[in-house]
ZADO-1210 file (C-alpha; in nm, 4 decimals, padded with zeros to 6 digits):
<atoms>
<atom x="-01.0987" y="-00.4847" z="-00.7107" code="MET" pos="1"/>
<atom x="-01.0588" y="-00.3229" z="-01.0616" code="THR" pos="2"/>
<atom x="-01.3235" y="-00.3747" z="-01.3487" code="ALA" pos="3"/>
<atom x="-01.0267" y="-00.5170" z="-01.5929" code="THR" pos="4"/>
<atom x="-00.7248" y="-00.6984" z="-01.4941" code="GLU" pos="5"/>
<atom x="-00.4600" y="-00.8350" z="-01.7271" code="PRO" pos="6"/>
<atom x="-00.5524" y="-01.1989" z="-01.8080" code="GLN" pos="7"/>
<atom x="-00.2763" y="-01.4804" z="-01.7707" code="LEU" pos="8"/>
<atom x="-00.2521" y="-01.4975" z="-02.1444" code="ASP" pos="9"/>
<atom x="-00.2096" y="-01.1210" z="-02.1884" code="GLY" pos="10"/>
<atom x="-00.5352" y="-01.0310" z="-02.2714" code="THR" pos="11"/>
<atom x="-00.8458" y="-00.8469" z="-02.0526" code="GLU" pos="12"/>
<atom x="-01.0260" y="-01.0228" z="-01.8229" code="ILE" pos="13"/>
<atom x="-01.3539" y="-00.8521" z="-01.6857" code="LYS" pos="14"/>
<atom x="-01.5159" y="-00.8628" z="-01.3418" code="TRP" pos="15"/>
<atom x="-01.8646" y="-00.9248" z="-01.2990" code="LYS" pos="16"/>
<atom x="-02.0693" y="-01.0577" z="-00.9777" code="PRO" pos="17"/>
<atom x="-02.1586" y="-01.4358" z="-00.9571" code="THR" pos="18"/>
<atom x="-02.4947" y="-01.2716" z="-00.8321" code="ARG" pos="19"/>
<atom x="-02.5545" y="-01.1224" z="-01.1507" code="ASP" pos="20"/>
<atom x="-02.5550" y="-01.4541" z="-01.3251" code="GLY" pos="21"/>
<atom x="-02.8101" y="-01.5920" z="-01.1157" code="TYR" pos="22"/>
<atom x="-03.0293" y="-01.2667" z="-01.1713" code="GLY" pos="23"/>
<atom x="-03.0056" y="-01.3227" z="-01.5151" code="ASP" pos="24"/>
<atom x="-03.0541" y="-01.6815" z="-01.5596" code="ALA" pos="25"/>
<atom x="-03.3656" y="-01.6145" z="-01.3326" code="LEU" pos="26"/>
<atom x="-03.5150" y="-01.3728" z="-01.5529" code="VAL" pos="27"/>
<atom x="-03.4352" y="-01.5879" z="-01.8652" code="GLU" pos="28"/>
<atom x="-03.5937" y="-01.9197" z="-01.7569" code="MET" pos="29"/>
<atom x="-03.8565" y="-01.7333" z="-01.6444" code="GLY" pos="30"/>
<atom x="-03.9788" y="-01.6283" z="-01.9693" code="ALA" pos="31"/>
<atom x="-03.9452" y="-01.9852" z="-02.0772" code="LEU" pos="32"/>
<atom x="-04.1391" y="-02.1718" z="-01.7851" code="ASP" pos="33"/>
<atom x="-04.3999" y="-02.0274" z="-01.6089" code="GLU" pos="34"/>
<atom x="-04.3626" y="-02.2638" z="-01.3478" code="ARG" pos="35"/>
<atom x="-04.0516" y="-02.0972" z="-01.2043" code="ILE" pos="36"/>
<atom x="-04.1387" y="-01.8382" z="-00.8878" code="VAL" pos="37"/>
<atom x="-03.9245" y="-01.6397" z="-00.6582" code="VAL" pos="38"/>
<atom x="-03.9435" y="-01.6277" z="-00.2856" code="LEU" pos="39"/>
<atom x="-03.7592" y="-01.3069" z="-00.1200" code="GLY" pos="40"/>
<atom x="-03.6710" y="-01.2423" z="00.2771" code="ALA" pos="41"/>
<atom x="-03.6115" y="-00.8563" z="00.2394" code="ASP" pos="42"/>
<atom x="-03.2794" y="-00.8756" z="00.0432" code="LEU" pos="43"/>
<atom x="-03.4214" y="-00.9146" z="-00.3307" code="SER" pos="44"/>
<atom x="-03.2071" y="-00.6193" z="-00.4524" code="ASP" pos="45"/>
<atom x="-02.8970" y="-00.7358" z="-00.3021" code="SER" pos="46"/>
<atom x="-02.9607" y="-01.1072" z="-00.4163" code="THR" pos="47"/>
<atom x="-03.0633" y="-00.9694" z="-00.7849" code="ARG" pos="48"/>
<atom x="-03.3953" y="-01.1656" z="-00.7352" code="ALA" pos="49"/>
<atom x="-03.5252" y="-00.7928" z="-00.7898" code="LEU" pos="50"/>
<atom x="-03.4739" y="-00.8460" z="-01.1802" code="TRP" pos="51"/>
<atom x="-03.7246" y="-01.1573" z="-01.1687" code="PHE" pos="52"/>
<atom x="-03.9677" y="-00.9421" z="-00.9905" code="TRP" pos="53"/>
<atom x="-03.9443" y="-00.6600" z="-01.1639" code="LYS" pos="54"/>
<atom x="-03.9880" y="-00.8892" z="-01.4983" code="LYS" pos="55"/>
<atom x="-04.2589" y="-01.0972" z="-01.3514" code="TYR" pos="56"/>
<atom x="-04.4423" y="-00.9258" z="-01.0355" code="PRO" pos="57"/>
<atom x="-04.7401" y="-01.2049" z="-01.0289" code="GLU" pos="58"/>
<atom x="-04.4878" y="-01.4752" z="-00.9776" code="ARG" pos="59"/>
<atom x="-04.2753" y="-01.3122" z="-00.7102" code="PHE" pos="60"/>
<atom x="-04.3580" y="-01.3541" z="-00.3115" code="PHE" pos="61"/>
<atom x="-04.1531" y="-01.1337" z="-00.0609" code="GLU" pos="62"/>
<atom x="-04.1786" y="-01.2864" z="00.2892" code="PHE" pos="63"/>
<atom x="-03.9694" y="-01.0108" z="00.4970" code="GLY" pos="64"/>
<atom x="-03.7083" y="-01.1668" z="00.7394" code="ILE" pos="65"/>
<atom x="-03.8933" y="-01.4593" z="00.7779" code="ALA" pos="66"/>
<atom x="-03.6600" y="-01.7447" z="00.6343" code="GLU" pos="67"/>
<atom x="-03.8417" y="-02.0485" z="00.7957" code="GLN" pos="68"/>
<atom x="-04.1706" y="-01.9592" z="00.6824" code="ASN" pos="69"/>
<atom x="-04.0205" y="-01.8955" z="00.3417" code="MET" pos="70"/>
<atom x="-03.8858" y="-02.2322" z="00.3260" code="LEU" pos="71"/>
<atom x="-04.2424" y="-02.3640" z="00.4116" code="ASN" pos="72"/>
<atom x="-04.4314" y="-02.2019" z="00.1624" code="ALA" pos="73"/>
<atom x="-04.1580" y="-02.3089" z="-00.1024" code="ALA" pos="74"/>
<atom x="-04.2174" y="-02.6706" z="-00.0172" code="ALA" pos="75"/>
<atom x="-04.5946" y="-02.5902" z="-00.0406" code="GLY" pos="76"/>
<atom x="-04.5365" y="-02.4208" z="-00.3841" code="LEU" pos="77"/>
<atom x="-04.3405" y="-02.7153" z="-00.5117" code="SER" pos="78"/>
<atom x="-04.6171" y="-02.9509" z="-00.4175" code="LEU" pos="79"/>
<atom x="-04.8850" y="-02.7396" z="-00.6100" code="ALA" pos="80"/>
<atom x="-04.6222" y="-02.8078" z="-00.9440" code="GLY" pos="81"/>
<atom x="-04.4103" y="-02.4812" z="-00.9368" code="LYS" pos="82"/>
<atom x="-04.0475" y="-02.4629" z="-00.9103" code="ILE" pos="83"/>
<atom x="-03.9697" y="-02.1994" z="-00.6324" code="PRO" pos="84"/>
<atom x="-03.6429" y="-02.0387" z="-00.5795" code="TRP" pos="85"/>
<atom x="-03.5630" y="-01.9232" z="-00.2096" code="VAL" pos="86"/>
<atom x="-03.3367" y="-01.6215" z="-00.2471" code="SER" pos="87"/>
<atom x="-03.1431" y="-01.5041" z="00.0608" code="THR" pos="88"/>
<atom x="-02.8145" y="-01.4909" z="00.2384" code="TYR" pos="89"/>
<atom x="-02.6644" y="-01.8481" z="00.2506" code="GLY" pos="90"/>
<atom x="-02.5578" y="-01.7687" z="00.6310" code="VAL" pos="91"/>
<atom x="-02.9462" y="-01.6763" z="00.6798" code="PHE" pos="92"/>
<atom x="-03.0960" y="-01.9698" z="00.5123" code="VAL" pos="93"/>
<atom x="-02.8341" y="-02.2401" z="00.5911" code="ALA" pos="94"/>
<atom x="-02.8519" y="-02.1372" z="00.9442" code="GLY" pos="95"/>
<atom x="-03.1997" y="-02.0113" z="01.0525" code="ARG" pos="96"/>
<atom x="-03.3846" y="-02.2319" z="00.8173" code="ALA" pos="97"/>
<atom x="-03.1895" y="-02.5663" z="00.7845" code="TRP" pos="98"/>
<atom x="-03.4788" y="-02.7712" z="00.9781" code="ASP" pos="99"/>
<atom x="-03.6886" y="-02.6674" z="00.7246" code="GLN" pos="100"/>
<atom x="-03.4694" y="-02.7623" z="00.4349" code="ILE" pos="101"/>
<atom x="-03.3687" y="-03.0952" z="00.6087" code="ARG" pos="102"/>
<atom x="-03.7182" y="-03.2018" z="00.7142" code="THR" pos="103"/>
<atom x="-03.9589" y="-03.0192" z="00.4651" code="THR" pos="104"/>
<atom x="-03.7362" y="-03.0179" z="00.1401" code="THR" pos="105"/>
<atom x="-03.5169" y="-03.2722" z="00.1589" code="CYS" pos="106"/>
<atom x="-03.6438" y="-03.5855" z="00.3417" code="TYR" pos="107"/>
<atom x="-03.9165" y="-03.5707" z="00.0722" code="SER" pos="108"/>
<atom x="-03.6955" y="-03.4706" z="-00.1856" code="LYS" pos="109"/>
<atom x="-03.9324" y="-03.1729" z="-00.2936" code="LEU" pos="110"/>
<atom x="-03.8502" y="-02.9571" z="-00.5939" code="ASN" pos="111"/>
<atom x="-03.7077" y="-02.6566" z="-00.4032" code="VAL" pos="112"/>
<atom x="-03.4046" y="-02.4284" z="-00.5315" code="LYS" pos="113"/>
<atom x="-03.2188" y="-02.2127" z="-00.2638" code="ILE" pos="114"/>
<atom x="-03.0070" y="-01.9388" z="-00.3792" code="ALA" pos="115"/>
<atom x="-02.7423" y="-01.8796" z="-00.0867" code="GLY" pos="116"/>
<atom x="-02.5787" y="-01.5165" z="-00.1438" code="ALA" pos="117"/>
<atom x="-02.3220" y="-01.3380" z="00.0074" code="HIS" pos="118"/>
<atom x="-02.0970" y="-01.6689" z="00.0344" code="GLY" pos="119"/>
<atom x="-01.7326" y="-01.6696" z="00.1165" code="GLY" pos="120"/>
<atom x="-01.5146" y="-01.3595" z="00.3226" code="ILE" pos="121"/>
<atom x="-01.5459" y="-01.1493" z="-00.0029" code="SER" pos="122"/>
<atom x="-01.8565" y="-01.0166" z="00.1238" code="VAL" pos="123"/>
<atom x="-01.6269" y="-00.7483" z="00.2378" code="GLY" pos="124"/>
<atom x="-01.7470" y="-00.4609" z="00.4852" code="PRO" pos="125"/>
<atom x="-02.0933" y="-00.6629" z="00.6110" code="ASP" pos="126"/>
<atom x="-01.8460" y="-00.8774" z="00.8409" code="GLY" pos="127"/>
<atom x="-01.9070" y="-01.1860" z="01.0427" code="ALA" pos="128"/>
<atom x="-02.2721" y="-01.2099" z="01.0577" code="THR" pos="129"/>
<atom x="-02.3243" y="-01.1832" z="00.6817" code="HIS" pos="130"/>
<atom x="-02.0275" y="-01.4108" z="00.5658" code="GLN" pos="131"/>
<atom x="-02.1441" y="-01.7397" z="00.5217" code="ALA" pos="132"/>
<atom x="-01.8524" y="-01.9688" z="00.6002" code="LEU" pos="133"/>
<atom x="-02.0600" y="-02.2704" z="00.7172" code="GLU" pos="134"/>
<atom x="-02.3004" y="-02.3120" z="00.4657" code="ASP" pos="135"/>
<atom x="-02.1147" y="-02.5763" z="00.2460" code="VAL" pos="136"/>
<atom x="-02.0883" y="-02.7970" z="00.5161" code="ALA" pos="137"/>
<atom x="-02.4315" y="-02.7675" z="00.6576" code="THR" pos="138"/>
<atom x="-02.5959" y="-02.8324" z="00.3015" code="MET" pos="139"/>
<atom x="-02.3879" y="-03.1048" z="00.1873" code="ARG" pos="140"/>
<atom x="-02.4419" y="-03.2967" z="00.4655" code="VAL" pos="141"/>
<atom x="-02.7934" y="-03.3526" z="00.3761" code="LEU" pos="142"/>
<atom x="-02.9453" y="-03.6381" z="00.1793" code="PRO" pos="143"/>
<atom x="-03.0842" y="-03.5779" z="-00.1506" code="ASN" pos="144"/>
<atom x="-02.9408" y="-03.2253" z="-00.1870" code="MET" pos="145"/>
<atom x="-02.7478" y="-03.0951" z="-00.4743" code="VAL" pos="146"/>
<atom x="-02.4409" y="-02.8242" z="-00.3911" code="VAL" pos="147"/>
<atom x="-02.3164" y="-02.5825" z="-00.6517" code="ILE" pos="148"/>
<atom x="-02.0443" y="-02.3375" z="-00.5806" code="VAL" pos="149"/>
<atom x="-01.9719" y="-02.1740" z="-00.9411" code="PRO" pos="150"/>
<atom x="-01.6645" y="-01.9732" z="-00.9835" code="CYS" pos="151"/>
<atom x="-01.7902" y="-01.6782" z="-01.2077" code="ASP" pos="152"/>
<atom x="-02.0586" y="-01.5027" z="-01.3700" code="TYR" pos="153"/>
<atom x="-02.1130" y="-01.7396" z="-01.6697" code="TYR" pos="154"/>
<atom x="-02.0965" y="-02.0641" z="-01.4313" code="GLU" pos="155"/>
<atom x="-02.3366" y="-01.9112" z="-01.2026" code="THR" pos="156"/>
<atom x="-02.5830" y="-01.8628" z="-01.4612" code="LYS" pos="157"/>
<atom x="-02.5230" y="-02.2319" z="-01.6324" code="LYS" pos="158"/>
<atom x="-02.5636" y="-02.3776" z="-01.2619" code="ALA" pos="159"/>
<atom x="-02.9041" y="-02.2020" z="-01.2368" code="VAL" pos="160"/>
<atom x="-03.0408" y="-02.3046" z="-01.5757" code="ILE" pos="161"/>
<atom x="-02.9379" y="-02.6495" z="-01.5016" code="TRP" pos="162"/>
<atom x="-03.0888" y="-02.6489" z="-01.1564" code="ALA" pos="163"/>
<atom x="-03.4173" y="-02.5274" z="-01.3118" code="CYS" pos="164"/>
<atom x="-03.4429" y="-02.8361" z="-01.5058" code="LYS" pos="165"/>
<atom x="-03.3242" y="-03.0978" z="-01.2667" code="TYR" pos="166"/>
<atom x="-03.5974" y="-03.2199" z="-01.0298" code="VAL" pos="167"/>
<atom x="-03.5148" y="-03.2330" z="-00.6728" code="GLY" pos="168"/>
<atom x="-03.3435" y="-02.9979" z="-00.4029" code="PRO" pos="169"/>
<atom x="-03.0388" y="-02.7773" z="-00.5389" code="VAL" pos="170"/>
<atom x="-02.8090" y="-02.5370" z="-00.3259" code="TYR" pos="171"/>
<atom x="-02.6375" y="-02.2812" z="-00.5464" code="VAL" pos="172"/>
<atom x="-02.4022" y="-02.0456" z="-00.3587" code="ARG" pos="173"/>
<atom x="-02.2750" y="-01.7240" z="-00.5028" code="PHE" pos="174"/>
<atom x="-02.1388" y="-01.4058" z="-00.3755" code="GLY" pos="175"/>
<atom x="-02.1368" y="-01.0070" z="-00.3535" code="ARG" pos="176"/>
<atom x="-01.8240" y="-00.8823" z="-00.5196" code="GLU" pos="177"/>
<atom x="-01.7330" y="-00.8605" z="-00.8668" code="PRO" pos="178"/>
<atom x="-01.5012" y="-01.1261" z="-00.9742" code="VAL" pos="179"/>
<atom x="-01.2859" y="-01.2393" z="-01.2871" code="PRO" pos="180"/>
<atom x="-01.4946" y="-01.3942" z="-01.5610" code="MET" pos="181"/>
<atom x="-01.2410" y="-01.6590" z="-01.6183" code="VAL" pos="182"/>
<atom x="-01.5023" y="-01.9018" z="-01.8112" code="THR" pos="183"/>
<atom x="-01.6886" y="-01.7972" z="-02.1240" code="GLY" pos="184"/>
<atom x="-02.0593" y="-01.8650" z="-02.2694" code="PRO" pos="185"/>
<atom x="-01.9450" y="-02.1521" z="-02.4647" code="GLU" pos="186"/>
<atom x="-01.7331" y="-02.3508" z="-02.1891" code="ASP" pos="187"/>
<atom x="-01.8889" y="-02.6645" z="-02.0368" code="PRO" pos="188"/>
<atom x="-02.1009" y="-02.7166" z="-01.7342" code="PHE" pos="189"/>
<atom x="-02.1971" y="-03.0489" z="-01.6291" code="GLU" pos="190"/>
<atom x="-02.3401" y="-03.1102" z="-01.2783" code="MET" pos="191"/>
<atom x="-02.0999" y="-03.3306" z="-01.0737" code="GLY" pos="192"/>
<atom x="-01.8112" y="-03.2997" z="-01.3180" code="LYS" pos="193"/>
<atom x="-01.4970" y="-03.1223" z="-01.2786" code="ALA" pos="194"/>
<atom x="-01.3505" y="-02.9088" z="-01.5261" code="ASN" pos="195"/>
<atom x="-00.9369" y="-02.9230" z="-01.6333" code="LEU" pos="196"/>
<atom x="-00.8286" y="-02.5637" z="-01.6265" code="VAL" pos="197"/>
<atom x="-00.4574" y="-02.6383" z="-01.6262" code="HIS" pos="198"/>
<atom x="-00.2717" y="-02.9786" z="-01.6291" code="ASP" pos="199"/>
<atom x="00.0226" y="-03.0621" z="-01.4745" code="GLY" pos="200"/>
<atom x="00.1833" y="-03.3734" z="-01.3309" code="LYS" pos="201"/>
<atom x="00.3541" y="-03.2437" z="-00.9773" code="ASP" pos="202"/>
<atom x="00.0649" y="-03.1757" z="-00.7938" code="LEU" pos="203"/>
<atom x="-00.3133" y="-03.0856" z="-00.8053" code="THR" pos="204"/>
<atom x="-00.4945" y="-02.7776" z="-00.7055" code="ILE" pos="205"/>
<atom x="-00.8974" y="-02.8507" z="-00.6829" code="ILE" pos="206"/>
<atom x="-01.0789" y="-02.5490" z="-00.6576" code="ASN" pos="207"/>
<atom x="-01.4237" y="-02.4541" z="-00.5575" code="ASN" pos="208"/>
<atom x="-01.5914" y="-02.1106" z="-00.6059" code="GLY" pos="209"/>
<atom x="-01.4840" y="-01.7666" z="-00.7348" code="PRO" pos="210"/>
<atom x="-01.1280" y="-01.8087" z="-00.5937" code="ILE" pos="211"/>
<atom x="-01.0296" y="-02.0042" z="-00.8950" code="LEU" pos="212"/>
<atom x="-00.8627" y="-01.6810" z="-01.0226" code="TYR" pos="213"/>
<atom x="-00.6164" y="-01.6984" z="-00.7105" code="GLU" pos="214"/>
<atom x="-00.5257" y="-02.0601" z="-00.8472" code="CYS" pos="215"/>
<atom x="-00.4652" y="-01.9722" z="-01.1769" code="MET" pos="216"/>
<atom x="-00.2080" y="-01.7496" z="-01.0819" code="LYS" pos="217"/>
<atom x="-00.0840" y="-01.9632" z="-00.8165" code="ALA" pos="218"/>
<atom x="-00.0105" y="-02.2050" z="-01.0989" code="VAL" pos="219"/>
<atom x="00.1810" y="-01.9515" z="-01.3437" code="GLN" pos="220"/>
<atom x="00.3977" y="-01.8740" z="-00.9835" code="ALA" pos="221"/>
<atom x="00.4584" y="-02.2513" z="-00.9571" code="LEU" pos="222"/>
<atom x="00.5480" y="-02.2989" z="-01.2969" code="LYS" pos="223"/>
<atom x="00.8469" y="-02.0185" z="-01.2808" code="ALA" pos="224"/>
<atom x="00.9845" y="-02.2276" z="-01.0142" code="LYS" pos="225"/>
<atom x="00.9855" y="-02.5220" z="-01.2216" code="GLY" pos="226"/>
<atom x="00.6798" y="-02.6775" z="-01.0630" code="ILE" pos="227"/>
<atom x="00.3820" y="-02.8557" z="-01.2878" code="SER" pos="228"/>
<atom x="00.0381" y="-02.8162" z="-01.1529" code="ALA" pos="229"/>
<atom x="-00.2684" y="-02.9368" z="-01.2575" code="ARG" pos="230"/>
<atom x="-00.5688" y="-02.7054" z="-01.1932" code="LEU" pos="231"/>
<atom x="-00.9189" y="-02.8668" z="-01.1464" code="LEU" pos="232"/>
<atom x="-01.2090" y="-02.6164" z="-01.1354" code="ASN" pos="233"/>
<atom x="-01.4881" y="-02.8285" z="-00.9173" code="MET" pos="234"/>
<atom x="-01.7944" y="-02.6284" z="-00.9101" code="HIS" pos="235"/>
<atom x="-02.0078" y="-02.9353" z="-00.7717" code="THR" pos="236"/>
<atom x="-01.9624" y="-03.0265" z="-00.3875" code="VAL" pos="237"/>
<atom x="-02.2456" y="-03.2838" z="-00.3951" code="LYS" pos="238"/>
<atom x="-02.2337" y="-03.4893" z="-00.5882" code="PRO" pos="239"/>
<atom x="-01.8393" y="-03.4716" z="-00.6119" code="ILE" pos="240"/>
<atom x="-01.6563" y="-03.5792" z="-00.8972" code="ASP" pos="241"/>
<atom x="-01.4687" y="-03.8889" z="-00.7297" code="ARG" pos="242"/>
<atom x="-01.3226" y="-04.0051" z="-01.0769" code="GLU" pos="243"/>
<atom x="-01.1195" y="-03.6748" z="-01.1212" code="ALA" pos="244"/>
<atom x="-01.0240" y="-03.6590" z="-00.7700" code="ILE" pos="245"/>
<atom x="-00.8890" y="-04.0322" z="-00.7698" code="ALA" pos="246"/>
<atom x="-00.7196" y="-03.9528" z="-01.0884" code="ALA" pos="247"/>
<atom x="-00.5428" y="-03.6226" z="-00.9474" code="ALA" pos="248"/>
<atom x="-00.4286" y="-03.8368" z="-00.6479" code="ALA" pos="249"/>
<atom x="-00.3200" y="-04.1198" z="-00.8224" code="ARG" pos="250"/>
<atom x="-00.1406" y="-03.9201" z="-01.1587" code="GLU" pos="251"/>
<atom x="-00.0107" y="-03.6517" z="-00.9375" code="THR" pos="252"/>
<atom x="00.0529" y="-03.7680" z="-00.5815" code="GLY" pos="253"/>
<atom x="-00.0410" y="-03.4348" z="-00.3821" code="ALA" pos="254"/>
<atom x="-00.3091" y="-03.2228" z="-00.3693" code="ILE" pos="255"/>
<atom x="-00.4015" y="-02.8652" z="-00.2563" code="VAL" pos="256"/>
<atom x="-00.7987" y="-02.7591" z="-00.1973" code="THR" pos="257"/>
<atom x="-00.8992" y="-02.4153" z="-00.2178" code="VAL" pos="258"/>
<atom x="-01.2453" y="-02.2614" z="-00.0645" code="GLU" pos="259"/>
<atom x="-01.4043" y="-01.9574" z="00.0514" code="GLU" pos="260"/>
<atom x="-01.5499" y="-02.1605" z="00.3597" code="HIS" pos="261"/>
<atom x="-01.4546" y="-02.3066" z="00.6734" code="GLN" pos="262"/>
<atom x="-01.2084" y="-02.5808" z="00.6174" code="VAL" pos="263"/>
<atom x="-01.3580" y="-02.8246" z="00.8729" code="GLN" pos="264"/>
<atom x="-01.6557" y="-03.0113" z="00.6865" code="ALA" pos="265"/>
<atom x="-01.6354" y="-02.7991" z="00.3723" code="GLY" pos="266"/>
<atom x="-01.4961" y="-02.8750" z="00.0190" code="PHE" pos="267"/>
<atom x="-01.1749" y="-02.9859" z="00.1066" code="GLY" pos="268"/>
<atom x="-01.3120" y="-03.2370" z="00.3381" code="SER" pos="269"/>
<atom x="-01.5516" y="-03.3659" z="00.0649" code="ALA" pos="270"/>
<atom x="-01.2382" y="-03.3993" z="-00.1263" code="VAL" pos="271"/>
<atom x="-01.0446" y="-03.5620" z="00.1534" code="ALA" pos="272"/>
<atom x="-01.3109" y="-03.8094" z="00.1764" code="GLU" pos="273"/>
<atom x="-01.2655" y="-03.9204" z="-00.1458" code="VAL" pos="274"/>
<atom x="-00.8845" y="-03.9497" z="-00.1417" code="VAL" pos="275"/>
<atom x="-00.8579" y="-04.1538" z="00.2029" code="VAL" pos="276"/>
<atom x="-01.0726" y="-04.4160" z="-00.0156" code="GLN" pos="277"/>
<atom x="-00.9199" y="-04.4515" z="-00.3407" code="THR" pos="278"/>
<atom x="-00.5570" y="-04.3189" z="-00.3437" code="HIS" pos="279"/>
<atom x="-00.4256" y="-04.1774" z="-00.0401" code="ALA" pos="280"/>
<atom x="-00.1203" y="-03.8883" z="-00.0715" code="VAL" pos="281"/>
<atom x="-00.0391" y="-03.5509" z="00.1158" code="PRO" pos="282"/>
<atom x="-00.2861" y="-03.2951" z="00.1342" code="MET" pos="283"/>
<atom x="-00.2994" y="-02.9292" z="00.2088" code="ARG" pos="284"/>
<atom x="-00.6297" y="-02.7137" z="00.2641" code="PHE" pos="285"/>
<atom x="-00.6799" y="-02.3331" z="00.1670" code="ILE" pos="286"/>
<atom x="-00.9765" y="-02.1911" z="00.3322" code="GLY" pos="287"/>
<atom x="-01.1231" y="-02.0161" z="00.6506" code="ILE" pos="288"/>
<atom x="-00.9184" y="-02.1609" z="00.9244" code="GLN" pos="289"/>
<atom x="-01.1843" y="-02.2030" z="01.2157" code="ASP" pos="290"/>
<atom x="-01.2265" y="-01.8235" z="01.2574" code="ARG" pos="291"/>
<atom x="-01.5370" y="-01.6285" z="01.2055" code="PHE" pos="292"/>
<atom x="-01.4906" y="-01.3577" z="00.9127" code="GLY" pos="293"/>
<atom x="-01.4288" y="-01.0036" z="00.9728" code="GLU" pos="294"/>
<atom x="-01.5219" y="-00.6482" z="00.7855" code="SER" pos="295"/>
<atom x="-01.2888" y="-00.4925" z="00.5381" code="GLY" pos="296"/>
<atom x="-01.1861" y="-00.4834" z="00.1818" code="ASN" pos="297"/>
<atom x="-01.1738" y="-00.8325" z="-00.0084" code="PRO" pos="298"/>
<atom x="-00.8335" y="-00.8263" z="-00.1036" code="ASP" pos="299"/>
<atom x="-00.7201" y="-00.7309" z="00.2802" code="GLU" pos="300"/>
<atom x="-00.9609" y="-01.0025" z="00.3813" code="LEU" pos="301"/>
<atom x="-00.8063" y="-01.2371" z="00.1364" code="PHE" pos="302"/>
<atom x="-00.4444" y="-01.1636" z="00.2442" code="LYS" pos="303"/>
<atom x="-00.5695" y="-01.1769" z="00.6421" code="GLU" pos="304"/>
<atom x="-00.7280" y="-01.5313" z="00.6125" code="PHE" pos="305"/>
<atom x="-00.4452" y="-01.6811" z="00.3795" code="GLY" pos="306"/>
<atom x="-00.6537" y="-01.7177" z="00.0709" code="LEU" pos="307"/>
<atom x="-00.4093" y="-01.5302" z="-00.1728" code="THR" pos="308"/>
<atom x="-00.2043" y="-01.6873" z="-00.4780" code="ALA" pos="309"/>
<atom x="00.0840" y="-01.6417" z="-00.2662" code="ALA" pos="310"/>
<atom x="-00.0777" y="-01.8457" z="00.0218" code="ASP" pos="311"/>
<atom x="-00.1633" y="-02.1144" z="-00.2804" code="ILE" pos="312"/>
<atom x="00.2013" y="-02.1836" z="-00.3565" code="VAL" pos="313"/>
<atom x="00.3526" y="-02.1921" z="00.0006" code="ARG" pos="314"/>
<atom x="00.0714" y="-02.4834" z="00.0510" code="ALA" pos="315"/>
<atom x="00.2155" y="-02.6060" z="-00.2888" code="ALA" pos="316"/>
<atom x="00.5420" y="-02.6338" z="-00.1835" code="GLU" pos="317"/>
<atom x="00.4750" y="-02.7812" z="00.1552" code="GLN" pos="318"/>
<atom x="00.2385" y="-03.0945" z="00.0208" code="VAL" pos="319"/>
<atom x="00.5416" y="-03.1254" z="-00.2263" code="LEU" pos="320"/>
<atom x="00.7783" y="-03.1663" z="00.0407" code="GLU" pos="321"/>
<atom x="00.5514" y="-03.4105" z="00.2211" code="ALA" pos="322"/>
<atom x="00.5071" y="-03.6111" z="-00.0924" code="LYS" pos="323"/>
<atom x="00.8940" y="-03.6264" z="-00.1168" code="SER" pos="324"/>
<atom x="00.9049" y="-03.7987" z="00.2263" code="ARG" pos="325"/>
<atom x="00.6251" y="-04.0260" z="00.1245" code="SER" pos="326"/>
</atoms>
């Protein structure tokens, strides 16, 4: 991936990892609230929790490769009045420590924040064992858990700042590789509310996470074909923006969801749950189709797993054909 790329309006767009937004937000909020502490599991450099460690070493706790123990300690710290951030890869925390998150954190609605790094297929060379492709499903099913998947650096930073102020369990998912910074510091971030990126009348593309730029390119490609696509950036998986989804279904009559996650039980499934209860319309799902990840360059993996703008365009054309028959 390049450092800059032409923006859709002709300007240059910069790239930055979403994990950097997490690291910067921790340092910023750590200066404002001494209750914030960070717990690491041998991956603090990669998750950017190291930045907090260097700034506030007395408020950082390294647990090594012991995710279950780390979650229990975070629960205890929250009961002592602290605001703990648990930092590790999403595949480890949402897998190995799920029981501790369910029974210790969520059941008691403790004020524990979970940072799930290395989300999605774009982790690249680290491969299947490190690519979190199921974590949104396992986190969104838990009562009391808020699940946020930001699209870029600024949105990640805003999500973390919001989570520091919210009382209750939160899971924030972010990635490793640089992604386009398609939002700015002044753009709104409201938990549970989607942002309208582009309005349209023929169908709606609903994005979740850093794949947003591919959706933006797809919207322009569809426009060149005479197709008007609405684009929603839905950073909050739970609680999901039911109003925006219902309006999209009612007003455009067809929906394509896009995510870097298994399509089973993930973001697309969450959207579909709302659609069938409010205004049933044809849908298509862009995401990982019941496969494990692979090692490779992120761009190559996007092509292999069908996550490119061209794949989104094809799904849009298919759902429009289904719409015409309904």
